[in-house]
KEKE-3310 file (N, C-alpha, C; in steps of 0.2 Angstrom, whole numbers, plus 5000, padded with zeros to 4 digits):
npx = (4921:4923:4934:4936:4926:4930:4941:4936:4928:4938:4946:4935:4933:4945:4945:4933:4939:4950:4941:4938:4950:4958:4966:4965:4956:4955:4966:4958:4945:4945:4947:4934:4926:4930:4927:4913:4909:4914:4907:4894:4895:4894:4907:4921:4931:4948:4960:4957:4959:4968:4981:4980:4979:4972:4963:4953:4959:4977:4984:4997:5008:5017:5034:5031:5030:5022:5008:5003:4993:4977:4971:4963:4971:4979:4980:4977:4988:4991:5002:5006:5008:4999:4999:4987:4981:4972:4961:4951:4939:4928:4916:4926:4936:4951:4956:4967:4974:4983:4986:4994:4991:4992:4989:4982:4991:5007:5025:5037:5045:5038:5028:5035:5039:5027:5022:5033:5033:5020:5022:5032:5024:5015:5025:5030:5019:5017:5027:5022:5018:5013:5026:5036:5049:5049:5060:5062:5051:5054:5067:5064:5055:5064:5076:5070:5065:5077:5084:5077:5082:5077:5074:5070:5060:5067:5063:5050:5036:5027:5015:5007:4989:4973:4963:4968:4975:4988:4999:5009:5018:5031:5033:5046:5051:5064:5077:5084:5085:5078:5079:5071:5054:5044:5032:5015:5002:4986:4989:4986:4992:4998:5006:5017:5025:5035:5042:5055:5061:5073:5086:5084:5082:5073:5062:5054:5041:5038:5024:5023:5018:5019:5028:5044:5054:5071:5079:5069:5064:5052:5039:5032:5018:5010:4999:4992:4980:4983:4978:4987:4989:4992:4999:5000:4994:4981:4973:4964:4960:4954:4943)
npy = (5144:5158:5159:5145:5143:5150:5144:5131:5134:5137:5124:5117:5123:5121:5107:5107:5113:5104:5093:5098:5099:5096:5091:5104:5114:5131:5141:5152:5148:5140:5150:5157:5148:5146:5158:5159:5149:5151:5163:5158:5151:5160:5168:5178:5182:5182:5186:5193:5209:5211:5221:5225:5213:5205:5193:5178:5166:5160:5153:5143:5137:5123:5129:5140:5147:5154:5164:5165:5172:5169:5165:5166:5162:5154:5137:5122:5107:5090:5082:5094:5102:5111:5123:5128:5141:5147:5160:5165:5176:5178:5184:5194:5185:5176:5163:5151:5143:5129:5118:5107:5100:5087:5087:5076:5062:5063:5066:5056:5063:5074:5069:5064:5076:5083:5074:5074:5088:5089:5079:5087:5098:5091:5085:5097:5103:5092:5094:5105:5114:5123:5133:5129:5134:5145:5143:5130:5124:5127:5120:5107:5106:5109:5100:5087:5090:5094:5081:5074:5077:5089:5108:5122:5135:5152:5165:5167:5164:5156:5162:5171:5172:5179:5190:5197:5194:5191:5191:5193:5179:5178:5162:5154:5142:5136:5135:5136:5125:5131:5144:5160:5167:5163:5150:5152:5145:5144:5153:5156:5149:5150:5136:5134:5127:5129:5121:5117:5108:5110:5122:5133:5147:5161:5171:5186:5189:5200:5204:5207:5200:5185:5173:5163:5149:5151:5143:5137:5125:5113:5118:5115:5117:5118:5121:5123:5131:5132:5128:5131:5121:5116:5105:5100:5104:5108:5106:5117:5119:5109:5096)
npz = (5085:5075:5068:5064:5056:5045:5040:5038:5026:5018:5016:5011:4999:4993:4991:4982:4971:4968:4963:4950:4943:4928:4912:4900:4906:4912:4922:4926:4926:4937:4947:4946:4950:4963:4969:4968:4977:4989:4992:4992:5004:5013:5015:5011:4998:5003:4996:4986:4979:4989:4994:4981:4973:4960:4960:4966:4970:4971:4959:4954:4943:4939:4937:4944:4960:4970:4970:4958:4945:4941:4924:4909:4898:4903:4901:4908:4907:4903:4914:4920:4936:4949:4960:4972:4981:4994:5002:5015:5022:5035:5044:5049:5052:5047:5036:5029:5016:5007:4992:4982:4966:4954:4937:4928:4923:4930:4930:4939:4947:4949:4956:4968:4973:4977:4987:4996:4999:5005:5015:5023:5028:5037:5046:5051:5057:5067:5076:5084:5097:5112:5118:5110:5099:5085:5076:5078:5071:5058:5056:5056:5045:5035:5037:5033:5020:5014:5015:5006:4994:4988:4989:5002:5000:5003:5003:5007:5018:5030:5043:5056:5059:5059:5064:5055:5039:5038:5052:5067:5072:5058:5050:5045:5033:5036:5047:5064:5078:5094:5091:5087:5090:5104:5104:5108:5117:5110:5100:5082:5067:5051:5042:5029:5019:5005:4991:4981:4967:4962:4965:4979:4976:4970:4959:4955:4943:4930:4931:4944:4953:4952:4958:4953:4952:4951:4944:4935:4940:4946:4957:4973:4985:5000:5013:5029:5041:5058:5075:5090:5104:5121:5121:5108:5091:5082:5066:5056:5044:5037:5030)
capx = (4926:4922:4940:4936:4921:4933:4945:4932:4927:4945:4946:4930:4935:4951:4942:4929:4944:4953:4937:4938:4957:4961:4969:4960:4953:4959:4965:4952:4939:4945:4946:4927:4923:4932:4924:4906:4908:4916:4903:4888:4896:4894:4913:4924:4938:4953:4965:4955:4960:4973:4987:4980:4980:4966:4960:4951:4964:4983:4985:5004:5008:5025:5039:5028:5030:5016:5005:5001:4987:4973:4971:4959:4975:4983:4976:4981:4989:4993:5008:5007:5007:4997:4998:4982:4982:4965:4961:4944:4937:4921:4914:4932:4942:4954:4958:4971:4976:4985:4987:4996:4987:4994:4985:4982:4997:5013:5031:5039:5049:5033:5024:5039:5040:5021:5022:5038:5029:5014:5025:5035:5019:5013:5030:5031:5013:5017:5031:5020:5014:5015:5033:5042:5051:5048:5065:5060:5047:5058:5072:5061:5053:5071:5079:5066:5065:5084:5085:5074:5085:5074:5075:5064:5061:5069:5061:5043:5036:5021:5013:5001:4984:4967:4959:4971:4977:4996:5000:5014:5025:5033:5035:5050:5051:5070:5080:5088:5080:5080:5078:5065:5049:5042:5025:5011:4994:4980:4991:4984:4998:4997:5011:5016:5032:5035:5047:5058:5063:5080:5088:5079:5082:5066:5062:5048:5040:5036:5017:5023:5015:5021:5035:5045:5060:5076:5082:5064:5063:5046:5039:5026:5016:5005:4998:4986:4980:4982:4978:4991:4987:4997:5003:5000:4992:4975:4972:4958:4958:4952:4936)
capy = (5150:5161:5157:5139:5143:5153:5139:5126:5136:5137:5117:5115:5127:5117:5101:5108:5115:5097:5089:5101:5100:5091:5094:5108:5119:5137:5144:5158:5143:5138:5156:5159:5141:5146:5165:5158:5144:5156:5168:5154:5150:5167:5170:5184:5180:5186:5189:5198:5216:5212:5225:5225:5207:5204:5187:5175:5161:5160:5147:5143:5131:5120:5132:5145:5145:5157:5170:5165:5176:5165:5168:5163:5160:5148:5131:5116:5102:5083:5083:5100:5102:5117:5125:5132:5145:5150:5163:5167:5180:5176:5189:5196:5181:5174:5155:5152:5135:5128:5112:5106:5095:5085:5087:5071:5059:5067:5063:5052:5068:5078:5065:5064:5083:5084:5070:5077:5095:5088:5077:5092:5101:5086:5085:5104:5103:5087:5097:5112:5115:5128:5132:5127:5141:5146:5140:5122:5122:5128:5115:5101:5105:5110:5094:5083:5092:5092:5074:5070:5080:5096:5113:5126:5143:5156:5171:5168:5161:5156:5168:5171:5173:5179:5195:5200:5188:5192:5193:5190:5179:5174:5156:5152:5135:5134:5138:5131:5124:5135:5151:5163:5168:5157:5148:5151:5141:5149:5156:5153:5150:5146:5134:5133:5125:5129:5116:5117:5102:5112:5127:5137:5154:5163:5178:5189:5190:5207:5206:5211:5195:5178:5170:5157:5146:5155:5138:5134:5119:5113:5119:5113:5121:5115:5125:5122:5136:5128:5132:5129:5119:5116:5098:5099:5109:5105:5108:5120:5119:5102:5094)
capz = (5084:5069:5063:5062:5050:5039:5039:5035:5019:5014:5015:5007:4992:4989:4988:4976:4965:4966:4959:4943:4940:4923:4907:4896:4910:4913:4930:4929:4927:4944:4951:4947:4954:4970:4972:4969:4983:4995:4994:4993:5010:5018:5016:5007:4996:5007:4993:4981:4981:4995:4991:4974:4970:4956:4959:4971:4972:4968:4954:4952:4939:4937:4940:4948:4967:4974:4968:4951:4944:4936:4918:4904:4893:4906:4901:4911:4903:4906:4917:4925:4944:4950:4968:4973:4987:4995:5008:5016:5028:5038:5050:5052:5053:5042:5036:5023:5014:4999:4990:4975:4963:4948:4932:4924:4924:4931:4931:4945:4950:4952:4961:4974:4976:4979:4992:5000:5001:5010:5021:5027:5032:5042:5051:5055:5063:5072:5082:5085:5104:5116:5121:5105:5096:5077:5073:5078:5065:5051:5055:5055:5038:5031:5037:5029:5013:5010:5015:5000:4988:4987:4993:5003:4997:5009:5003:5008:5025:5034:5046:5061:5056:5064:5063:5048:5035:5040:5058:5069:5069:5052:5050:5039:5032:5037:5053:5069:5083:5099:5089:5085:5095:5107:5101:5114:5117:5108:5093:5076:5062:5044:5041:5023:5015:4997:4991:4975:4965:4961:4971:4983:4974:4966:4957:4954:4936:4929:4933:4951:4959:4951:4960:4950:4953:4947:4939:4932:4941:4948:4964:4976:4990:5005:5019:5034:5047:5064:5081:5095:5110:5126:5120:5101:5087:5078:5059:5055:5037:5035:5031)
cpx = (4924:4928:4939:4931:4924:4938:4942:4930:4933:4945:4941:4931:4940:4949:4938:4934:4948:4948:4937:4945:4958:4963:4963:4957:4958:4960:4960:4947:4939:4944:4939:4924:4924:4928:4917:4905:4909:4910:4896:4889:4895:4901:4915:4930:4943:4958:4963:4955:4966:4979:4986:4979:4972:4961:4958:4957:4971:4984:4993:5006:5016:5030:5038:5027:5024:5014:5004:4994:4983:4972:4967:4965:4979:4979:4980:4982:4992:5001:5010:5006:5004:4996:4992:4982:4975:4965:4953:4943:4930:4920:4921:4936:4944:4956:4963:4974:4979:4987:4990:4993:4992:4989:4987:4988:5003:5019:5033:5042:5043:5028:5028:5039:5033:5021:5027:5035:5025:5017:5028:5031:5017:5019:5031:5025:5014:5021:5028:5016:5017:5022:5039:5044:5050:5053:5065:5057:5051:5062:5070:5059:5060:5074:5076:5067:5072:5086:5082:5077:5082:5076:5069:5066:5062:5065:5053:5041:5029:5020:5008:4995:4977:4962:4961:4974:4984:4997:5006:5013:5025:5035:5039:5050:5059:5072:5084:5083:5082:5081:5072:5060:5046:5034:5021:5004:4990:4982:4988:4989:4996:5005:5011:5022:5030:5042:5049:5062:5072:5083:5083:5078:5076:5067:5056:5047:5037:5029:5017:5021:5018:5028:5038:5053:5066:5078:5076:5062:5056:5046:5032:5024:5010:5005:4991:4986:4979:4982:4982:4989:4993:5001:5003:4996:4985:4974:4965:4956:4958:4945:4934)
cpy = (5151:5159:5149:5138:5145:5148:5133:5128:5135:5128:5115:5117:5123:5111:5101:5109:5108:5093:5091:5101:5094:5095:5098:5114:5124:5138:5148:5154:5142:5144:5157:5154:5144:5152:5163:5153:5148:5160:5165:5153:5155:5170:5176:5182:5184:5190:5194:5205:5218:5215:5225:5219:5206:5198:5183:5170:5163:5153:5147:5137:5130:5124:5138:5143:5147:5163:5170:5168:5171:5169:5163:5159:5155:5141:5126:5110:5096:5084:5088:5098:5110:5117:5129:5135:5148:5154:5165:5171:5179:5180:5191:5193:5178:5166:5156:5144:5134:5121:5111:5100:5093:5084:5081:5066:5063:5063:5060:5058:5073:5076:5065:5072:5084:5080:5073:5084:5093:5084:5082:5095:5097:5087:5092:5105:5098:5090:5103:5110:5121:5127:5131:5135:5140:5142:5132:5120:5121:5122:5109:5100:5105:5103:5089:5084:5091:5084:5070:5073:5086:5101:5117:5133:5147:5163:5173:5163:5160:5161:5167:5173:5173:5184:5200:5193:5187:5195:5190:5183:5176:5167:5153:5144:5132:5137:5133:5130:5128:5142:5154:5164:5161:5156:5147:5148:5147:5154:5152:5154:5146:5144:5132:5132:5125:5126:5116:5111:5104:5116:5130:5145:5154:5169:5180:5191:5198:5209:5208:5205:5188:5177:5164:5155:5150:5150:5135:5128:5119:5115:5117:5117:5119:5120:5124:5129:5131:5132:5128:5128:5118:5110:5097:5105:5105:5109:5111:5120:5112:5100:5089)
cpz = (5076:5064:5060:5056:5043:5035:5035:5027:5015:5012:5010:4999:4989:4987:4983:4970:4963:4961:4952:4940:4935:4918:4902:4900:4910:4921:4931:4929:4935:4949:4951:4951:4962:4973:4973:4975:4989:4997:4995:5001:5015:5018:5011:5005:4999:5003:4988:4983:4987:4992:4983:4970:4966:4956:4966:4974:4969:4965:4952:4949:4937:4940:4944:4955:4971:4969:4961:4950:4940:4930:4913:4899:4897:4906:4904:4906:4906:4908:4921:4931:4944:4958:4968:4980:4989:5002:5009:5022:5029:5044:5053:5053:5048:5041:5029:5022:5008:4998:4983:4972:4956:4943:4927:4927:4925:4931:4938:4950:4953:4957:4968:4976:4979:4986:4997:5004:5007:5016:5026:5030:5038:5048:5055:5060:5068:5078:5085:5092:5107:5119:5116:5103:5089:5073:5073:5073:5059:5050:5053:5048:5034:5031:5033:5022:5009:5010:5009:4994:4985:4992:4996:5002:5004:5009:5005:5013:5026:5039:5051:5057:5062:5062:5056:5045:5036:5047:5060:5072:5062:5054:5045:5039:5032:5044:5058:5075:5089:5098:5087:5091:5098:5105:5108:5113:5116:5101:5088:5070:5056:5042:5034:5019:5007:4996:4984:4973:4964:4967:4974:4981:4969:4964:4955:4946:4936:4930:4940:4956:4958:4953:4957:4953:4949:4942:4935:4933:4945:4955:4967:4982:4994:5011:5022:5038:5053:5070:5087:5101:5115:5124:5112:5097:5083:5072:5059:5049:5035:5035:5036)
residu = (MET:LEU:ILE:SER:THR:ALA:CYS:LYS:ILE:VAL:ALA:GLU:THR:LEU:PHE:LYS:ILE:GLY:GLU:HIS:ILE:LYS:PRO:GLY:ILE:THR:THR:LEU:TYR:LEU:ASP:ARG:LEU:ALA:GLU:ARG:TYR:ILE:ARG:GLU:ARG:GLY:GLY:ILE:PRO:ALA:PHE:LYS:GLY:TYR:LYS:GLY:TYR:PRO:ALA:THR:ILE:CYS:ALA:SER:VAL:ASN:GLU:GLU:VAL:VAL:HIS:GLY:ILE:PRO:SER:ARG:ARG:ARG:ILE:LEU:ARG:GLU:GLY:ASP:ILE:ILE:SER:VAL:ASP:VAL:GLY:VAL:GLN:TYR:ARG:GLY:TYR:TYR:GLY:ASP:GLY:ALA:TRP:THR:PHE:GLY:VAL:GLY:LYS:VAL:SER:ASP:GLU:ALA:LYS:LYS:LEU:ILE:GLU:VAL:THR:LYS:ALA:SER:LEU:GLU:LEU:GLY:ILE:ARG:CYS:LEU:LYS:ALA:GLY:VAL:ARG:ILE:GLY:ASP:ILE:GLY:GLU:VAL:ILE:GLN:GLU:TYR:VAL:GLU:SER:GLN:GLY:PHE:SER:VAL:VAL:ARG:ASP:TYR:ALA:GLY:HIS:GLY:ILE:GLY:LYS:ALA:LEU:HIS:GLU:PHE:PRO:GLN:VAL:PRO:ASN:PHE:GLY:ARG:ARG:GLY:THR:GLY:PRO:VAL:VAL:GLU:GLU:GLY:MET:VAL:LEU:ALA:ILE:GLU:PRO:MET:VAL:ASN:ALA:GLY:GLY:TYR:GLU:VAL:GLU:LEU:LEU:PRO:ASP:GLY:TRP:THR:VAL:VAL:THR:LYS:ASP:ARG:SER:LEU:SER:ALA:HIS:PHE:GLU:HIS:THR:VAL:LEU:VAL:ARG:ARG:GLU:ASP:ALA:VAL:ILE:LEU:THR:GLN:ILE)
# end
C-alpha cells in the first residue's frame, strides 16, 4: 500500500531526528534534517504549507503541546523535552506520527510524563478493532492518563488519515465507552494522545500556531498511524 510507504518514511524520519537530539542544537536544524530525509526518500513534507504552516516538522518544547514552529533561536537545553510531529505525503497518501524525546538528562517528572503518554497510545491502539466506537479509545486513554496523575488535552484530537492529512473521524483522547462513530475494518486512523503534567487547559500563542499548556506545565505527545483490522489494528508508523 502506498500509505504504508508514507508511514514508513514518517517512522524513519522520527528515528533520524532522535539520533540528533542533544543539548545545543536548534529546532530549525531538526526541521532541515527532516525535510532533506523525507525528500530523499521520495516523499513530500505534508505539513509545510498546510494552511500556511511554514515548516516541515512541528517541534514543541516543554510546555508547548503541539504545532511549535522550528526556529534558529530555539536552542535545546539539558533537561528539555521536545515533541516532534512529522507528516509525509507519498504519491497522494499521507502518514502522520509523533514522538517526545528527552534532551540529555531529564527530571523524574518529565521521564514519567513521556512514559505515561507513550503507554497511553499503546493502550489506545490495543483496544482498536472493527466494531469498537471512537469513545472506547478515548476512555481507555483518559482513564490510564488520569490514573497516573496527569491530564489529557481536550481541544485537539487524533483523526482519520489517507488521501488527505485529516479525514473523518476525529479521535479524541477522552470520552465514554459506547459513544461516537463505529470504527470499521480498513479505516486508517492517527491516534495521538497529548498529555499534560498539570491541567488539561491549553492556549494558542500569538504566532497563531504554537499551543501551550495554560498553566505552563510540561506536555508530551505520541502518535501512530494505524490500520484497523477485524480483530486488531496494525501500526504503520514504525520501522
